[in-house]
mmCIF file of the C-alpha atoms, coordinates in Angstrom:
data_MODEL
# 
_entry.id   MODEL 
# 
loop_
_atom_site.group_PDB 
_atom_site.id 
_atom_site.type_symbol 
_atom_site.label_atom_id 
_atom_site.label_alt_id 
_atom_site.label_comp_id 
_atom_site.label_asym_id 
_atom_site.label_entity_id 
_atom_site.label_seq_id 
_atom_site.pdbx_PDB_ins_code 
_atom_site.Cartn_x 
_atom_site.Cartn_y 
_atom_site.Cartn_z 
_atom_site.occupancy 
_atom_site.B_iso_or_equiv 
_atom_site.pdbx_formal_charge 
_atom_site.auth_seq_id 
_atom_site.auth_comp_id 
_atom_site.auth_asym_id 
_atom_site.auth_atom_id 
_atom_site.pdbx_PDB_model_num 
ATOM 1   C CA . MET A 1 1   ? 0.000  0.000  0.000   1.00 0.00 ? 1   MET A CA 1 
ATOM 2   C CA . ASP A 1 2   ? 1.258  3.490  -0.833  1.00 0.00 ? 2   ASP A CA 1 
ATOM 3   C CA . LYS A 1 3   ? 2.370  5.708  2.008   1.00 0.00 ? 3   LYS A CA 1 
ATOM 4   C CA . ILE A 1 4   ? 0.399  8.932  1.781   1.00 0.00 ? 4   ILE A CA 1 
ATOM 5   C CA . SER A 1 5   ? 2.764  11.817 2.322   1.00 0.00 ? 5   SER A CA 1 
ATOM 6   C CA . SER A 1 6   ? 1.871  15.418 2.885   1.00 0.00 ? 6   SER A CA 1 
ATOM 7   C CA . ARG A 1 7   ? 5.301  16.392 1.627   1.00 0.00 ? 7   ARG A CA 1 
ATOM 8   C CA . ASP A 1 8   ? 5.966  18.235 -1.545  1.00 0.00 ? 8   ASP A CA 1 
ATOM 9   C CA . ILE A 1 9   ? 8.826  17.789 -3.949  1.00 0.00 ? 9   ILE A CA 1 
ATOM 10  C CA . SER A 1 10  ? 9.896  20.585 -6.248  1.00 0.00 ? 10  SER A CA 1 
ATOM 11  C CA . PHE A 1 11  ? 11.927 20.828 -9.402  1.00 0.00 ? 11  PHE A CA 1 
ATOM 12  C CA . PRO A 1 12  ? 13.588 23.816 -11.075 1.00 0.00 ? 12  PRO A CA 1 
ATOM 13  C CA . LYS A 1 13  ? 11.099 25.592 -13.361 1.00 0.00 ? 13  LYS A CA 1 
ATOM 14  C CA . SER A 1 14  ? 13.523 25.151 -16.238 1.00 0.00 ? 14  SER A CA 1 
ATOM 15  C CA . GLU A 1 15  ? 13.251 21.339 -15.910 1.00 0.00 ? 15  GLU A CA 1 
ATOM 16  C CA . GLN A 1 16  ? 9.519  20.945 -15.243 1.00 0.00 ? 16  GLN A CA 1 
ATOM 17  C CA . SER A 1 17  ? 8.390  20.798 -18.875 1.00 0.00 ? 17  SER A CA 1 
ATOM 18  C CA . LEU A 1 18  ? 10.906 18.080 -19.777 1.00 0.00 ? 18  LEU A CA 1 
ATOM 19  C CA . LEU A 1 19  ? 10.112 16.060 -16.645 1.00 0.00 ? 19  LEU A CA 1 
ATOM 20  C CA . LYS A 1 20  ? 6.373  16.275 -17.277 1.00 0.00 ? 20  LYS A CA 1 
ATOM 21  C CA . LYS A 1 21  ? 6.925  15.158 -20.876 1.00 0.00 ? 21  LYS A CA 1 
ATOM 22  C CA . ARG A 1 22  ? 8.887  12.095 -19.685 1.00 0.00 ? 22  ARG A CA 1 
ATOM 23  C CA . LEU A 1 23  ? 6.114  11.221 -17.214 1.00 0.00 ? 23  LEU A CA 1 
ATOM 24  C CA . ASP A 1 24  ? 3.408  11.675 -19.858 1.00 0.00 ? 24  ASP A CA 1 
ATOM 25  C CA . GLN A 1 25  ? 5.347  9.246  -22.078 1.00 0.00 ? 25  GLN A CA 1 
ATOM 26  C CA . GLY A 1 26  ? 5.161  6.653  -19.283 1.00 0.00 ? 26  GLY A CA 1 
ATOM 27  C CA . LYS A 1 27  ? 8.822  7.075  -18.317 1.00 0.00 ? 27  LYS A CA 1 
ATOM 28  C CA . ASP A 1 28  ? 10.129 7.489  -14.795 1.00 0.00 ? 28  ASP A CA 1 
ATOM 29  C CA . ILE A 1 29  ? 12.128 10.509 -13.685 1.00 0.00 ? 29  ILE A CA 1 
ATOM 30  C CA . TYR A 1 30  ? 15.078 10.804 -11.307 1.00 0.00 ? 30  TYR A CA 1 
ATOM 31  C CA . THR A 1 31  ? 16.185 13.393 -8.791  1.00 0.00 ? 31  THR A CA 1 
ATOM 32  C CA . THR A 1 32  ? 19.188 13.600 -6.520  1.00 0.00 ? 32  THR A CA 1 
ATOM 33  C CA . GLN A 1 33  ? 18.763 14.562 -2.897  1.00 0.00 ? 33  GLN A CA 1 
ATOM 34  C CA . ILE A 1 34  ? 21.821 15.843 -1.042  1.00 0.00 ? 34  ILE A CA 1 
ATOM 35  C CA . LYS A 1 35  ? 22.598 17.256 2.386   1.00 0.00 ? 35  LYS A CA 1 
ATOM 36  C CA . ASP A 1 36  ? 19.381 17.930 4.354   1.00 0.00 ? 36  ASP A CA 1 
ATOM 37  C CA . GLU A 1 37  ? 17.238 16.237 1.694   1.00 0.00 ? 37  GLU A CA 1 
ATOM 38  C CA . LYS A 1 38  ? 19.125 12.918 1.871   1.00 0.00 ? 38  LYS A CA 1 
ATOM 39  C CA . GLY A 1 39  ? 16.966 10.258 3.492   1.00 0.00 ? 39  GLY A CA 1 
ATOM 40  C CA . LYS A 1 40  ? 13.822 12.376 3.182   1.00 0.00 ? 40  LYS A CA 1 
ATOM 41  C CA . TYR A 1 41  ? 11.975 10.125 0.726   1.00 0.00 ? 41  TYR A CA 1 
ATOM 42  C CA . LYS A 1 42  ? 11.148 6.424  1.128   1.00 0.00 ? 42  LYS A CA 1 
ATOM 43  C CA . VAL A 1 43  ? 9.934  3.835  -1.390  1.00 0.00 ? 43  VAL A CA 1 
ATOM 44  C CA . GLY A 1 44  ? 6.150  4.045  -1.690  1.00 0.00 ? 44  GLY A CA 1 
ATOM 45  C CA . ASP A 1 45  ? 5.874  7.699  -0.622  1.00 0.00 ? 45  ASP A CA 1 
ATOM 46  C CA . VAL A 1 46  ? 3.332  9.695  -2.610  1.00 0.00 ? 46  VAL A CA 1 
ATOM 47  C CA . LEU A 1 47  ? 4.439  13.287 -3.140  1.00 0.00 ? 47  LEU A CA 1 
ATOM 48  C CA . LYS A 1 48  ? 2.784  16.444 -4.420  1.00 0.00 ? 48  LYS A CA 1 
ATOM 49  C CA . SER A 1 49  ? 4.685  18.355 -7.088  1.00 0.00 ? 49  SER A CA 1 
ATOM 50  C CA . PRO A 1 50  ? 4.128  21.096 -9.668  1.00 0.00 ? 50  PRO A CA 1 
ATOM 51  C CA . ILE A 1 51  ? 4.005  18.356 -12.338 1.00 0.00 ? 51  ILE A CA 1 
ATOM 52  C CA . GLY A 1 52  ? 1.454  16.138 -10.561 1.00 0.00 ? 52  GLY A CA 1 
ATOM 53  C CA . LYS A 1 53  ? 1.388  13.463 -7.884  1.00 0.00 ? 53  LYS A CA 1 
ATOM 54  C CA . LEU A 1 54  ? 4.462  11.268 -7.913  1.00 0.00 ? 54  LEU A CA 1 
ATOM 55  C CA . LYS A 1 55  ? 5.289  7.952  -6.279  1.00 0.00 ? 55  LYS A CA 1 
ATOM 56  C CA . VAL A 1 56  ? 8.776  7.052  -5.054  1.00 0.00 ? 56  VAL A CA 1 
ATOM 57  C CA . VAL A 1 57  ? 9.723  3.824  -6.865  1.00 0.00 ? 57  VAL A CA 1 
ATOM 58  C CA . SER A 1 58  ? 13.258 3.422  -5.556  1.00 0.00 ? 58  SER A CA 1 
ATOM 59  C CA . VAL A 1 59  ? 15.898 5.164  -3.495  1.00 0.00 ? 59  VAL A CA 1 
ATOM 60  C CA . LYS A 1 60  ? 19.554 4.310  -4.041  1.00 0.00 ? 60  LYS A CA 1 
ATOM 61  C CA . GLU A 1 61  ? 22.282 5.710  -1.861  1.00 0.00 ? 61  GLU A CA 1 
ATOM 62  C CA . ASP A 1 62  ? 25.602 7.003  -3.121  1.00 0.00 ? 62  ASP A CA 1 
ATOM 63  C CA . VAL A 1 63  ? 25.406 5.726  -6.687  1.00 0.00 ? 63  VAL A CA 1 
ATOM 64  C CA . THR A 1 64  ? 28.748 6.057  -8.480  1.00 0.00 ? 64  THR A CA 1 
ATOM 65  C CA . VAL A 1 65  ? 29.236 8.574  -11.285 1.00 0.00 ? 65  VAL A CA 1 
ATOM 66  C CA . LYS A 1 66  ? 29.637 5.661  -13.692 1.00 0.00 ? 66  LYS A CA 1 
ATOM 67  C CA . ASN A 1 67  ? 26.148 4.346  -12.857 1.00 0.00 ? 67  ASN A CA 1 
ATOM 68  C CA . PHE A 1 68  ? 24.447 7.730  -12.616 1.00 0.00 ? 68  PHE A CA 1 
ATOM 69  C CA . PRO A 1 69  ? 21.594 8.090  -15.142 1.00 0.00 ? 69  PRO A CA 1 
ATOM 70  C CA . PHE A 1 70  ? 21.749 11.279 -17.184 1.00 0.00 ? 70  PHE A CA 1 
ATOM 71  C CA . LYS A 1 71  ? 25.377 11.949 -16.209 1.00 0.00 ? 71  LYS A CA 1 
ATOM 72  C CA . ASP A 1 72  ? 25.984 13.116 -19.768 1.00 0.00 ? 72  ASP A CA 1 
ATOM 73  C CA . GLU A 1 73  ? 23.428 15.887 -19.273 1.00 0.00 ? 73  GLU A CA 1 
ATOM 74  C CA . LEU A 1 74  ? 25.257 17.449 -16.304 1.00 0.00 ? 74  LEU A CA 1 
ATOM 75  C CA . SER A 1 75  ? 28.174 19.828 -16.432 1.00 0.00 ? 75  SER A CA 1 
ATOM 76  C CA . LYS A 1 76  ? 31.422 18.948 -14.666 1.00 0.00 ? 76  LYS A CA 1 
ATOM 77  C CA . LYS A 1 77  ? 30.530 21.536 -12.034 1.00 0.00 ? 77  LYS A CA 1 
ATOM 78  C CA . GLN A 1 78  ? 27.124 19.909 -11.415 1.00 0.00 ? 78  GLN A CA 1 
ATOM 79  C CA . LEU A 1 79  ? 28.643 16.428 -11.209 1.00 0.00 ? 79  LEU A CA 1 
ATOM 80  C CA . LYS A 1 80  ? 31.245 17.662 -8.754  1.00 0.00 ? 80  LYS A CA 1 
ATOM 81  C CA . ALA A 1 81  ? 28.534 19.245 -6.577  1.00 0.00 ? 81  ALA A CA 1 
ATOM 82  C CA . VAL A 1 82  ? 26.381 16.106 -6.565  1.00 0.00 ? 82  VAL A CA 1 
ATOM 83  C CA . PHE A 1 83  ? 29.182 13.683 -5.809  1.00 0.00 ? 83  PHE A CA 1 
ATOM 84  C CA . LYS A 1 84  ? 30.868 15.888 -3.203  1.00 0.00 ? 84  LYS A CA 1 
ATOM 85  C CA . GLU A 1 85  ? 28.283 15.049 -0.506  1.00 0.00 ? 85  GLU A CA 1 
ATOM 86  C CA . PRO A 1 86  ? 26.486 11.807 0.395   1.00 0.00 ? 86  PRO A CA 1 
ATOM 87  C CA . TRP A 1 87  ? 23.277 11.647 -1.616  1.00 0.00 ? 87  TRP A CA 1 
ATOM 88  C CA . ASP A 1 88  ? 20.259 9.630  -2.674  1.00 0.00 ? 88  ASP A CA 1 
ATOM 89  C CA . LEU A 1 89  ? 19.108 8.911  -6.215  1.00 0.00 ? 89  LEU A CA 1 
ATOM 90  C CA . VAL A 1 90  ? 15.303 8.935  -6.103  1.00 0.00 ? 90  VAL A CA 1 
ATOM 91  C CA . ARG A 1 91  ? 13.306 7.356  -8.935  1.00 0.00 ? 91  ARG A CA 1 
ATOM 92  C CA . LEU A 1 92  ? 9.764  8.713  -9.325  1.00 0.00 ? 92  LEU A CA 1 
ATOM 93  C CA . THR A 1 93  ? 6.791  7.658  -11.398 1.00 0.00 ? 93  THR A CA 1 
ATOM 94  C CA . LYS A 1 94  ? 3.538  9.413  -12.266 1.00 0.00 ? 94  LYS A CA 1 
ATOM 95  C CA . LEU A 1 95  ? 0.605  8.608  -10.023 1.00 0.00 ? 95  LEU A CA 1 
ATOM 96  C CA . GLY A 1 96  ? -2.775 9.231  -11.650 1.00 0.00 ? 96  GLY A CA 1 
ATOM 97  C CA . PHE A 1 97  ? -3.289 12.690 -13.060 1.00 0.00 ? 97  PHE A CA 1 
ATOM 98  C CA . THR A 1 98  ? -4.083 16.151 -11.805 1.00 0.00 ? 98  THR A CA 1 
ATOM 99  C CA . ILE A 1 99  ? -6.761 18.552 -12.993 1.00 0.00 ? 99  ILE A CA 1 
ATOM 100 C CA . LYS A 1 100 ? -3.967 20.788 -14.309 1.00 0.00 ? 100 LYS A CA 1 
ATOM 101 C CA . ASN A 1 101 ? -2.545 17.890 -16.376 1.00 0.00 ? 101 ASN A CA 1 
ATOM 102 C CA . SER A 1 102 ? -5.946 16.841 -17.723 1.00 0.00 ? 102 SER A CA 1 
ATOM 103 C CA . LEU A 1 103 ? -6.565 20.309 -19.155 1.00 0.00 ? 103 LEU A CA 1 
ATOM 104 C CA . SER A 1 104 ? -3.341 20.564 -21.110 1.00 0.00 ? 104 SER A CA 1 
# 
């Protein structure tokens, strides 16, 4: 059973359109959580976001750069920032739809 969470998860505005497109195509999305955010999300959590309700599918800790999805899309500076601190790789999937999504 899904764990209902009152927590929100946010994404940079510049990424929201691409993330929503991936979700609408039935693909999962990933986010990294570092510092205070590490350990915040658990498998099965349902989260509110600007792109709809999302479900946490998996949480992997301290994935290596080699195994990091989308590593080719990050700058060296971004990679350095992510891998400098302990972190979680959170995989999210679309859960249902929102009124906002159904109107677009």
